[in-house]
N, C-alpha and C positions, 0 to 999 in steps of 0.2 A: 504493500500500500504506500509506504513512504517512498519507494522507488518510483511509483506511478506519479505521485505528487511532484517529486523532484523533476521527472521528465517533462511534466507540463510546465513547470516554472522555468525550465531551461531547455526549450525545444522550439521547433518551428511554429508552435502555437503563438509565440511572441510576435512573429511576423504577421500571422493571421489576424491577431488582435489589433496590431498597429494599422492594418489596412481596413478591416471591417468596421471598427468603432467610428472612425471619422465618416465613413459612408452612412452609417446609421444616423449619426448626429446631423449630418448635412441633409439627409432625406427628411428627417423630422422637421428641420427648419424650413425646408421647401414646402412641406405639408402645412405648417402653421402660417407660412406666408401666402398660401394659396397659389403656389407656382404650378403651372400646367404640368401634369394632368390633374392635379388636385384643386385647380381653380383657374381663373382667367388672368393670372399674373405671370410675368416672366422676369428672369434675372438679367436685365440689360441696364447696366449702370454706366453713366458717363460715356467714354469713348467706345464702350462695347455697343452702345445704342447707335452711335453715329458712324462708327468705323468698322469694328470687328465683325458684326453681323453682316453688313453689306459685303465686306471683303471675303468672308466665308462663303457667302452666296455666289460671288464671282468665281471663287475657286471651284465650287461645286459645278458651276456652269461650264467652266473650262475643262474640267476632268470629264464630265458627262458628254460634252460635245467634241472632245478631242481638239480643242483650240490651243493656240500657242500659249505657253507659260512665260514667254518673254515680253509680251506687250498686250495691253488692254485698251480698247477704245471706250470702255464703259466707265472710265475714271478720268475726269479732268481734261477732256479733249484728246486724251491719249496719254498713257503713262508706261514707264518701264516696269512691267509686272514682276520681273525678276527681283528688282530692288524692293518693291512693295512686298513681295513674297518673303524676302530675307528679313524684313523688319517685322512683319505681322503674322506670317503664315507658315514659317519654315518647320514647325514641329511636325515630325513624321506622323503623329497621330491625327493630324488634320485631314489627311487623305481619306480617312474613314468617313468623313462627312458625306462623301459621294455615294455611300452605300444606302443612304436614306433619302426619302423625299425632300426636295428643296424647301418646301413650306415648313418643314420641321427643323430647319437649320438652328433656330434658337434653342430648341430642346436638346439637340445634339451638343451644342456648346455648353448648355447648363449641365448636361451629363458629364462632359469632359472636365468641367470644373470640379465636380465631386470626385471623379476618379483621380484627378491630378492632386487634389488635396490629400486624398488617401495615399497616393503615391509618394507625396512628400513625407507623410508620417512614416510610411514603410521605409523610405530611403534613410531617414535619420536613425530609425530603429536598427536598420541593417548596419549603419556606420557604428553605432554605439556597441552593438554586439561584437563586431569584428575588431574595433579599436581596443575593447577591453577584454576580448577573448572569452566572452560568455554570451549566452542567449537568455539572460534573465528577463522574465516577462515585464519587469518594471520598466525596461527600455521602451516598451510600447506606450507608456504614459508620456514619456518625453517626446516620442515621435508624434503623439497626438497633439501635444502643445505646440510642436513645430508646425504641423499641418493646419492647426486652427489658431495660429498666432495673430498678433495685431497686424502684421504685414499682410497676411492672407485676408483678414477681415476687411482691410482697406483696399487691397489690390487683386483679390481673386478674380474680379471681372477682367483684369488685364491678363487674359488667358495666355497671351504670347510669352509672358514672363514665367509661367508656372513650371515649364520644363527645367529652367535654370534653378528654380527652388528645389526641384527634385534632384537635380544633378550635383549640387554643391556638396552634400555629404559624401557622395561617391567620388567626386573629384578629390576631396581632401583625404579620403581613405586611400585613393590611388597615390596621392602625393606622399603619404606616410609610408606606403609600401616602396615607393621609389627611393626614399631616403633611408629607411631602416632595413630594407630587404633587397634593394636593387632590382625590384620588379616594377617595370615601367609601363607595360602595355595598357593596363587598366586606367592609369592616369591619363595617358595619351588619348585613349578612345573617349573617355567621359568628358575630358576638357574639349576635345574636338567636337563632340556632339553638342556641348553647351554653346560653343562659338557658332556652330551651324544653326542651331535652333533660334538663337536670338543674340546677334553680335553685340547689341547695345548693352544688355545686362551682362554679357560675357566680359565686357571691359572691366566692370566692377569685380567680377569673379577672378579675372586674371590679376588684378591688383592685390586682391586678398590672397591669392595663391603665392605670389612673390613674398608677401609678408609672412605667411605661414611657413614657407620654405625656409626663410631665415631662422624662424623660431625652432623649427625641427632640426636644422643643422646645429644650432647652439645647444639644443637639448639632447643631441644624438649620443647614445650610450654604447654604440657598437665599437668595432675595431677602429681606433683613432690613428690612422696613418695618413700622410699626405696623399698617398695613392687613393685611399678611400674617399677623401674629401674631393679630390679632383674628379674621380669617377662620378660621384653624386652630382657635382656641379655640371659635368658634361651631360649626364643623363637628363638633368632638369632642363638644360638649354635645348638639347636635341629633341627631346620628346615634347617640350612646349612648342617648339617651332613646327614639329610635325602636326601637333594638334591644331595650330593655326592654319597650317596648310590643308588640313582636312576640311576646313570651312572656306577656303579660298574661292571656291566656285561661286559662293554668294557674297563673300566679303569684297572682292575686287569690283564687281559691278555696283555694289552698294556704295563703295567709296566714291565712285564717279557721280552717282545720282545725288549723294549727300553734298557734293561740291556745288550742285545746281540749286540746292534748297536754301531756305533762309537760315537753317540751323548751322550752316557753315560759317555764317557771319558772326563770330564771337570775339570778345576781347578779354584777355586775362585781367583779373581784378588788380587794381593798382594799390589797394591797401587792404589790410586784414581787418575783418569785421566779425564780431561775435553776435550770434542771434539771440542766445539765451544762456542761462547757467546750466551746468551739468546736472545739478540737483533738480531743476525744473524738468529736464529731459527724463529723469528717472520716474517722474509722475506718469510718464507715458507707458510705464510698465504695470500700472494698476489696472484692475479689472474695470470694465465698462467705461473706460475713457474714450470719448468719441474719436473715431479715426479722423485724420487730417489729410485732405486732398488738395489744399490750397497753396498759397504762396508764403506761408509763415514758417516754412522749413521744419515743422514739427515731425519727428520720426514716429512711426507706428511700430513699436517694439514690444508690445505685450506678448508674453509667452508663459504665463502662469505666475502667480504671485509667490509661489514657493521659492523662486529664484532669490528673493530677498533674504531668505534663511540659508539657502544652499550655497550661495556664492561665498559668504563668510566661512562656512564649513569647509568649502573647497580650499580656500586660502589657508585655513588652519590644518588641513589634512597632511599628515607626515608621510603618507604613502605615495603621494604624487611627487614626481621629479621636480625639484626646486626650480631648476632652470626652465623646465616646461611650464611650470606654474607661473613664474614671473613673465615668461614670454606671452602666455595666453592672456594674462591680465593687461599686459601692454597692448595686445591686439584689441581688447575691449576699449581701452583708452583711446587708441587710434580711431576706432569707429565713432566713439562719442565725440571726439574732437572734430571728426569729419562732418558729423551732424550739426555741430555748433558753429564752425568757422567757415567763412565764405570761400576762402582759397582752397582748403581741402575738399569742400563740397563741390567746387567747380571742377577740380581734378578727378574726383571719384565719378562724376557724371560725364566723363569723356570730354573734358575741356569745354563744358557747356553747363549753364544754369538751367535746370529743368523748368519748363513752363507748367507749374503746379506739380502735383504728385511727388512730394519731396522724399528725400532719403531713400532712394530706390534700392540701395545696397543694404538696407536694414535687416533683410532676411539672413544675410551672412553673419551679422552681429548676433542675431538670435541663435543661429547654428552654433557658434562658438560658446555662447553663454549656456545653452542647454547641455552641450557636451561637457562643459566644466562642472555643471551642477549634477549631472549624472554620475560623474566620478565621485562626487561627495556622497551620493546616495549609496553606491556600491561599497564605499568604504565607511559606511555609517557605523558599523560595529567597532571601528577603530577610533571613533570620536567619543570623547568623554561627555558626561552630563554637563560639566562646566562649559565645554565648547558648544554643546547644543543650546544651553541657556544663553550664552553670550550671543550666539547667532540670532536667536529669537528676539532678544532685547535690542539688538542692532536693527532688526527688521521693524519692530514696533516703534523704536525711536525715530527711524526714518519716516514712518507713517505720520507720527505726531508732528514732525517738522514740516512735512508736506502739507498737512492740514492747516498749520499756522500760516505758511507762506503762500500757498497757491489755491486754497479753496476759499474764494470770495466772489463778490458780485462781478468783478472784472474779468473773470475767467469762465470758460464753459464747463469747468469741472464741477461735479456734484460731490457734496460731503458723503453721499452714499458710497461712492467709489472707495473712499478711505475706509469706511467701516466694514463694507463687504470684503475688501481686501484683507483687513485685519482679522475678520472671522475666519477666512480661509487660511491665513497664515497660522493662526492659533491651532486650527484643526490639523494642519500639516505638522506643526511642531509637536502636538500631542501624539500623533501617529509615530513620529520619530522616537519620542521618549518610550512609547509602548514597545516599539520594535527593539529598542536597546535594553529595556529593563524588565518588561513584563513577560509572563510565560504564555501569553496569548499566541496561538499558533500563527505562523507566518501567513498561510493562505487567508486567514481572516483579516489580518492587517492589509494585505494586498488588495483584498476585495474592497475594503473601506477606502484605500488609497485610489483605486480605480473609480469607485463611485463618486468620491469627492472631486476628482479630476474631471470626470465626464460632466458633472454638474457645472463646474467652473468654466470649462471650455464652451459648453453650450450657452450658458448665461452671457458670456462675453460676446460670442458670435451673434447671438440673438439681438443683443443691444447695440452692436457696432457694425455689423456686416449685413450682406444680402439685401441691399435695397432693390425694390422691384418697380416695374412699370406695367402698364396694362398691355397684355398680349393682344387683346381684342383691338385696341387702338392701333398698335403697331402693325397689325395685319389687316387693318380695315380696308385698305385699297389694294391688297395683294392680288386677289383674283381679278379684279376689274382692270388694273393696270396691265397684268399679264395678258388679259384678253385683248385689250386695244393695241398693245405693242405687237402682239402676234398678228393681228389683223393688218397692221401697217407693214410688217416685215414680209408677210405672205404676198402682199400686192406691190411692194416696192423693193426691188433687189439692188438698187443703186446704193452708193455710200451716202449716208445722211446721218445727222445727229438729231436728237430730240431732247427736250427738257421739260420739267414740270414747273409751270409758271405759278400756279396756285395749288396749295395742298401738299407741298413737298414735305417729306419727313426729315430729311437731312440733305447735306450736299453730296451724299453718296447714294442717292436713290437710283442712279444709273447702274451702280454695281449691285444693289439689292434686287432690282428688277431686270437687270441685264440688257440695258439699252445704251447706245452710244450717247454720251452726254458731254456738257461743257463744265461740269461742276466737280469739285473734289474737296475733301477734308482729309489730309494725310500728312504725316511727318516727313514724307518724301516728296511733297508737292513742290513744283517748280517755282522758285522765287521770282523769276522774270515774268512768269505768267500772272502771278499775284499783283505785281507792280503794274502790268499792262491793264489788268482789270480795274485797278484803282484809278488809273489814268482816264479810262473811258466810262467811268461811272457805274461799274458793276461791283457786286459784293466781293469783298476780299479781306484777308487777314494774313498773319504771318505764315500760317501753314494751311491756308484754305482759299478757295475762290469759288464763286457760285453764280447761278443763272439770274439771280435777282438783279435787275437793272438792264436786262436784255432789251434791245429795241429792234425795230425792223432792220436797221442798218447792221447791228452786230449779229442778228439772226442770219442775215445774208452772208456776211463776211466769214462767219464761223460754221457755215453749212448746217444751221439748225433748221431743218426742213419741217419738223413737226413740233407742236407745242401741246403738252398735256395740261389739263386744268380740271379741278374738281368743281368749277362753276362755269356756267355758260358765258361765253364772250360774244361781243357784238362783231358780226362779220363785216368784211370790207373787201375791196379788190386786192388788198395785201394779204389777208388771211381769211380762209374759209373753213367751215366745219368739215371734218373728214369722217370720223367715226366716234362711237361712244359705247360705254357699258357700265351699268350700275353706278352712275354718278361720276364717272371719269370720262372726260371728253378730249378728243384729239382734234387739233386744228392744223391745217396745212398752210405753211408760209410759202406763198407762190413765187417769191423772188429770192431763191436761195442759191448762192454760188457753189460750185464744186469745191473740192478740198484744196485746189490750187488755182491761181490766176496770175497773169502777168501784170507787173507794175513797173513804173519808171525806175531805173537803177538809182537815180539820185534820191528818190523817195526811200528806197530800200536802205540806203546808207545814212540819210540825213532827213529824217521825218521832222517837219516843222510843226510843232504843237505847242500851245500855250502852257499846257500842263498846270492848269489852275484847278480851282475847286468846283468847276462846273463841267461835269462829265459830258453833257450834251454839246456844249461848245467845243469840247475836245473832239467829240465825234464829228462835228461839222468840219473842223480843221483836218481830221483824219481823212474824211471822204474827199475834201478839197485837194489834199496832198496826193491821194491815190487816183483821182479822176479829173480834177480841175473844176468840179462842180461845187459851188459854195452854197451854204445855208440850206442844206437838206432838211434840217429842223428849223422851222420858222419861229422866231421869237414873237411871243404874243404880248405878255405883260409880266410884271414882277410885283412882289410884295415884300419889301426889304425888312420890315419890322413887325408885321402882323403875325399873331399867333393863331388867328382865326380869320380866314378870308373866303370870299365867294367869287368864283370865276364864272363869267358868262362868255362862252366861246363865240368868237367873231365869225367862225365858219365851222362846218362839220369836218372832222378829221380825227386822226389818232393823236391823242394828247399825252404828253410826257411832262413830268415835273422834275425840277432840280432843286434840292434843298442844300444850300451852301453852309448853313449854320451847323457845325459839327457837334454841337451840344444836343441837338435834336435827335432822339433815338426812336421815336414812334410818331407816325402821322396817320390820322383817320380821314378818309375821303368819303363823302356822302353825295350821291348823284340823285338829283331831283327829290331829295328828302325821303327816298325810299330804299335805295341800295347803298349799303355802307361796307367799305373795305378798310382794313387796318394794315399798315405796312410797318413792321417792326425791325429792330436791329439795323437801323440805317446810320447810326452814329459812326463817324470816322471812316465810312465806306465810300464816301463821295457818290452816294447812290442816286440812280435815276429811278423815278417811280413811274411805272407804266399804268396809266389810267384807263387805257383802251380807247376804242372809237367812241366819240361823243358827237352829238348833233348841235347845231347852232341854237337850238331851242332848249338845250339842257342847262341845268344849273349845277355847278360843282362846288361843294363846300369842303375846304381843307382845314383841319385843326391839328395843331401840334401838342405834344405833351409838356413842353418846357418853354414856351414863349416864342419869340420871333424866329421865323424859319429862314428868312432871306430866300424866299421862294421865287423861282423863275418858271414861267409857263411857256411850253413850246408845242407846236403842231407839226406833224410830219407833212412835208410837201411831197405828195405822192408822185407827181410828175418828175421832179428833180431826182427823187429816189430811184424811180424806174430807169431814168436816163443813166444814172450812175451805175446801176446794176447792169444794164445792157453794155456799157462800155467795158466793165471788168469781165463780164461773161463772154464777150466777143473774143477774148484772148485767154480763155480758161482751160484748165487741164481736164481733158475728156478721159475719164477713167474707163478702161475697157474691162479690166478684171482686178480683183483685189482679194487679199486675205488679211489676217491680223498683222502680218509683217512684210507684206509686199503689195505694191501698186504698179500696174502697167497701164499706160495711156499715152495720149499725144497732146501736144500744145503747139499752136501757131502764133508766133510773135511777129508783130508788124515791124519791129525794130529791135535793136539790142536792148534787152530788158532784164528784169529779175522775176523769178517765179516765187510768189509768196504762198506758202502752204499753211493752212490753219491747223498746224501740228506743233505742239510745244517743242522747242529746240532741244535736241538730244544728239550728242555725238554718235550715237548708235545708228542714226539714219544715214544711209548712203544714197546719193542721187546719181543715176546714170543717164546721161543725155546722149542719145544715139550710140549707146554702148560704152561711152567713156565716162569714167567717174568724175563728177564735178565737185568743186569745193563748196561746202555748205557754210552758212554762218547764221547768226541769230538776229532776226529783225526786231528792233526795239528790245534786244536782249531777251526775247520771248519766243518768237515763232521761227520755224524753219524757212530758210530762204536760200536761193541759188541763182546765179547769173545765167542768162541764156541769150544766144545770138538770134538775129532775125531769121524767120523761116519756120517750117514745120518740123517738129522733132518728136522722136519717141522718147518718152521720159519714164524711167523705172525707179521706184523707191524700194529700198530693202532695209530691213531693220535687224540688227543684232546688238544686244547690249554691249556697251564698252567694257572690255576686260573679261567678258564671259569666257571666251575660249582660253585665255591665259589662266584664268582662275580654275577652270575645269582641268587643264593640263597639270597645274600644280597639285590640285586635289588628287588626281589620278596617280601622279608620281609619289605623293606622300602615302597613299594607300599601298602602293607596291612596295615602297621602302619599309613600311610598317610590317607588312606580311613577310617580307624578306628577313627583317630583323628577328621576327618571332620564330620563323622556321630555322634560321641559322642558329639561334640560341638553343633551340630544342636539339638540333643535331650535335652541336658542340657539347652540350651537357650529357648527351647520350653517348658521346665518344665516337660519333659517326664521321667526324672530320679530323684529319691528322693536322694538329696544330704545331707540331714540333719545329716547323720551319719559320714560325712567326716569332718575333722578339718576345722575350719573357714579359715585358711590361704590357704588351697587347694581350698575351695569353692570360695574364692575371686580370686584366680589365674585363675580358670575355669569360672569366670563370672557367678556364680550361681545366677539366678534371684530371688531365694527364700531367699537369704541372708538378714537378718534383719538389721535394723539400729544399733541394739546393737552389732551384729557381726562385722559390718563395723567399728563401733567406737572402738571395741576391736583391730582392725587392724590399728589404727592410728599410726602416726610416733613415738609417744612416747611409745607405748605399743606393737609394732610389734614383738619385740624379745620375750617378755614374752608371747605374744599370741601364738607364735610358740611352746614355751616350754609347755604352758598349754595344747595346743591341742595335744601334743604328747601322753598324757594320754588317749585320745580318741581311739587310735589305739588298746589299750588293749581290748576294748569292741566292736571293729568295726565289724559290721555284713555286709554281702553282701548287697549292696544297693538295695532298693526295686525298681523294674522296673515296670512301669505302665503296667496293664494287656493288654492294647491296643497297646503296643510298636510295636509288629510285624505288626499289622494291619495298624499302622500309618506310617510305614517306608516310603512307596512310597509317601504318601500324604505329609509327612513332607518335603521330598526332593522337591516335586513339589511346595509346598508353598514357598520354599526358592529359587526356580529356578532362578528367576530374579536376586536376590542378588548374587547367586553363579556364574551365567554367567558373571555378572559384575566383579566379583573378579578373575575368573579363566580362562578366554578365551582371545584369542589374538584379541580383538576388535570385 
């Protein structure tokens, strides 16, 4: 019976508990939140709502339809999908989304979150059992706190980061094996997978790896010879570089795309600034402290309040290597400093200040903290009652200080967090005293510890995580938009774009519904395009640009042939009703240019625009520069100071408004006192407001939310607009066939000109004119442009992401090298390779089992340098090493013989 209990406490049941318990807790929280299928809610928080769900939908669409994974037209007029994939979608598990119906993409993502939280718990548990050479079931509690930590409560919706949360314990385990056992493969594979799945979080992982490597080398207790230290340093460098090479296929294309984004424009801080005190940071480890996603730099570092007791116990524990203990405490201080100071914060986030979502490396801090606390628990029997009491008093004292300093009306913290944390700390302290002093059976104490921990984890996650939104609202237009876009695509096979003028969910509706669009919200978005949108009065920000502000002119220039709206629009010669379904209507823009058209070369290099706060006037100047036709938008009147004005149109036509006052963020428009529209989020966007077609008998009332609008009123001059369209269309690019990455067509230029393509500039685009590659450049630092001579030409566009081939070659080479190293090491250790012709120093480095005592003595500390010099002579007579005749025949059997060890070293549990 005792043997049975012992086997349960120290068996694979530990791993099962670590995985299953978080799944049960998260499913219970989904149930109480009413998340589908238990209700009409879904877990779509922040960027998961606006970005990740649409991008998953686009990935689903590409996989199911066999489309290119290098480019997408359904995001921001066209985007490098390889780079977007690298930033958002590179997790191998994401491919499973294509196994399920597209409409259930949200549910698949919600399921992934649960599984990855459970995977994080399992990963830390596995690390703790291997690092401490036991499988005690108590490790599952620490895994559970890791998987349900404050970082997860705050950022679990950031599904693209969760793979790195899973991998960091495995990477550190591999690093420990590299330093302590010279076993390097596991480290290389896990770090390489981390870099591949999310290069951005991998930056922080790599920094922590370097720091921990230094600590491990200082704490190393093995054979301390120069040769050993050199070997470990070489191993660390070589296998780290190989790990980076494993991700090169995505890293190199991403670096180029990053250079085109606004994120590349950063400046190193010129002075050191402290955000808050370290003590105030420690309050972030209390239970039920609200997670922080804003710009106040507060870390989300909750991982169970027991750490307030266990960390002092760890420091006092005599069983832990003193150098390792000091080193790990220094690591914690490094992280706390990085949370608190601007320059370390800037460095840790990849030489960039994050735009909200602070302290993204905090999960690594949590990993180290829990690993240290676990060592305190497994050495609890070696702690005295005095040490336990001192640790408990330290924890209670900290709570009292926190209550005095930080629980007040000026903070968002509640006194309840202090008292609930105190209750749990006292319970944990009591369990520790019982464990050390009472005769209560260990399984009973463990059951109590598990119960208390589960309650604490669930309470904190329930109070601070899993914010939901209405699934019904998110999917409200799903079927209708799918229906109307399919109707359009079935009847029009030409290249066109479409966008949702009214009723858009986000700037990534094109990716969500899989139609070609001019909008995007992405960290990889083209900065030049965002600036161009701002210039011509369209919605834009640092990492986004959208269709709000489109006019008949920009619809034409950007090939927006169809407009989707959830309200009926007034028809005109410019725009007609096309189709509709269940409250979603499609209108066809009758004067839409192809994807390319010829313009004057001088305009291509030197566009003359006022670049003022009036987007409509800038569009007038744009059309004048491109066609010579002025005032396509006819100025009607203005209201410089009024906050409420009434417009009486002088003639019928399509009306546009320009709001020059950047403090105005919302405008309400009422037509004939019956129809009211509200335009939001226009602040700082230089936005044009599309009022639609109005008659000269209509009355238009405009009201702002903050006072004077500095409003200008314009009407589209349809005759001038059509003349401008005809002029550009007469020398346009006639597309004959196209795919995601290639266009073939012809263009006739009346003179030497430039072809302007409504494609965001990307060095991956190559343009071939009559079979010869032409030099491309960025028009207004935004759109693809190329010079062309007079005459009729065959023009072919091809796309391949910059550095993709180079990256794939590097990744392939690194995989081959890694496999070669593994196989070579197996054969050397098995004595299958004759190493006698190699210098002794190399044989020692490769752990040649045939190395004699004489050879080893030659490599002693006193003689290592001369040994290396003496062995250099051997290279003059070095012959090809003799390989056993049975090498080929024994290849499979050699691998099979070592299978158990290899699986132990190279798999995820």
